C-alpha positions in Angstrom: 31.4 16.9 -6.6 28.6 14.7 -8.0 28.9 11.6 -10.1 27.2 11.7 -13.5 26.6 9.0 -16.1 26.8 9.3 -19.8 23.5 10.8 -20.1 24.2 13.6 -17.7 21.9 12.1 -15.0 23.4 11.8 -11.5 24.7 8.4 -10.1 21.9 8.4 -7.5 19.2 9.1 -10.1 19.8 5.9 -12.1 17.7 2.9 -11.2 19.8 -0.3 -10.8 18.5 -2.8 -13.5 19.2 -6.4 -14.4 18.2 -9.0 -17.1 15.5 -11.4 -15.9 15.9 -14.8 -17.6 13.6 -17.3 -15.9 14.8 -20.5 -18.0 16.3 -21.4 -21.3 13.0 -21.3 -23.1 12.2 -17.7 -22.3 14.1 -14.7 -24.0 15.8 -12.4 -21.6 14.0 -9.2 -20.9 14.8 -6.2 -18.8 13.6 -6.2 -15.3 13.5 -3.8 -12.5 15.2 -5.0 -9.3 16.2 -2.9 -6.3 18.5 -4.3 -3.8 19.5 -2.2 -0.7 18.6 1.0 -2.4 16.1 3.8 -3.0 14.3 4.8 -6.1 11.9 7.6 -7.1 9.3 6.4 -9.7 9.7 2.7 -10.9 7.6 1.5 -13.9 8.2 -1.9 -15.2 6.3 -5.2 -16.3 7.9 -6.9 -13.2 9.4 -5.2 -10.1 11.5 -7.1 -7.2 12.5 -5.0 -4.2 14.7 -6.3 -1.4 15.5 -3.8 1.6 14.7 -1.0 -0.7 12.3 2.0 -1.0 10.5 3.7 -3.7 8.1 6.7 -4.0 5.8 5.2 -6.7 5.8 1.5 -8.2 3.7 0.9 -11.2 3.9 -2.8 -12.7 2.1 -5.9 -13.6 3.8 -7.8 -10.7 5.5 -6.5 -7.8 7.4 -8.6 -5.1 8.9 -6.7 -2.1 10.8 -8.1 0.9 11.8 -5.7 3.7 10.8 -2.7 1.5 8.4 0.1 1.4 6.7 2.2 -1.2 4.5 5.3 -1.0 2.2 4.5 -3.9 1.8 1.2 -5.5 -0.3 0.1 -8.7 0.0 -3.5 -9.7 -2.0 -6.4 -11.0 -0.4 -8.8 -8.5 1.5 -7.5 -5.5 3.3 -9.6 -3.0 4.5 -7.8 0.1 6.7 -10.0 2.7 7.5 -7.8 5.8 7.0 -4.7 3.8 4.8 -1.6 3.6 2.8 0.5 1.4 1.0 3.7 2.1 -1.5 3.6 -1.0 -1.8 0.1 -2.7 -4.2 -0.6 -5.6 -4.0 -4.1 -6.9 -6.2 -6.9 -8.6 -4.4 -9.5 -6.2 -2.6 -8.5 -3.1 -0.8 -10.8 -0.6 0.8 -9.4 2.7 2.9 -11.5 5.1 3.9 -9.6 8.2 3.5 -6.3 6.5 1.7 -3.0 6.9 -0.3 -0.7 4.7 -2.3 2.5 5.2 -5.0 2.5 2.3 -5.4 -0.9 0.4 -7.8 -1.3 -2.6 -7.8 -4.8 -4.2 -10.2 -7.3 -5.5 -8.5 -10.5 -4.0 -6.5 -10.2 -0.7 -4.6 -12.6 1.4 -3.5 -11.2 4.7 -1.2 -13.1 7.2 -0.2 -11.1 10.5 -0.3 -7.8 9.0 -1.6 -4.3 9.9 -3.8 -2.4 7.6 -5.6 1.1 8.3 -8.2 1.0 5.5 -8.9 -2.2 3.4 -11.3 -2.3 0.6 -11.7 -5.7 -1.0 -13.9 -6.8 -3.8 -14.3 -10.6 -4.3 -12.4 -12.6 -1.6 -10.4 -11.8 1.4 -8.3 -14.6 3.1 -7.3 -13.8 6.6 -4.7 -15.8 8.6 -3.2 -15.0 11.9 -3.3 -11.8 13.7 -4.7 -8.9 11.3 -5.4 -5.6 12.7 -7.7 -3.2 10.5 -9.1 0.1 11.6 -11.6 0.3 8.7 -12.7 -2.8 6.5 -15.1 -2.8 3.4 -15.5 -6.1 1.9 -16.9 -9.5 2.1 -17.9 -10.6 5.6 -15.1 -12.6 7.4 -15.3 -13.5 11.1 -11.3 -13.5 11.2 -11.0 -9.7 10.6 -12.3 -7.5 13.6 -12.0 -3.9 12.4 -12.5 -1.0 14.5 -14.9 0.3 12.0 -16.9 -1.3 9.1 -18.2 0.9 6.2 -21.5 1.2 8.0 -20.1 2.0 11.4 -17.8 4.6 10.0 -20.6 6.4 8.3 -22.7 6.3 11.7 -19.7 7.7 13.5 -19.0 10.4 11.0 -22.7 11.4 11.2 -22.5 11.4 15.1 -19.3 13.3 15.1 -20.8 16.0 12.8 -23.8 16.3 14.9 -21.7 16.8 18.0 -19.4 19.3 16.5 -22.5 21.2 15.1 -24.0 21.4 18.5 -20.7 22.4 20.3 -20.2 25.1 17.8 -23.7 26.6 18.3 -23.1 26.5 22.2 -19.6 28.2 21.8 -21.1 30.7 19.4 -23.9 31.6 21.9 -21.4 32.0 24.8 -19.3 34.4 22.7 -22.1 36.5 22.0 -23.1 36.9 25.7 -19.6 38.1 26.7 
């Protein structure tokens, strides 16, 4: 038997919510907060996740601790020991986290792993940061496997090699 709420939605389909009141001078507003739970798509002005997961997060400000998201779009994203597959943000901070594809204007990355990182204005790197592909301002602290120029050269070389091997295999196939 599945549980449903008053709107007919399943108990697991309802995103946990809370009222966010930072101090006595600000009016309370609804905020999205996930504690040890999973959610589908989350849209809010401010999202805070602790030991949680989400498919898609869209917010002005995102704060994640020991959490993960498949796709995230934010003005400001702070990931502490968290991960994201696709992250687009104006400002992003990673502390001990991981991401696959990151596009941001300003990034601060501390002891984290990123597969592909594209930054616009500034990138601050601290500690051990691993990246496979990096496109952004020059920084001697980040040593990616590929830069955008070397990735283009590698792709052109790989294409030429595959084209050459394809011709050899076709000529051998016609002989037999």
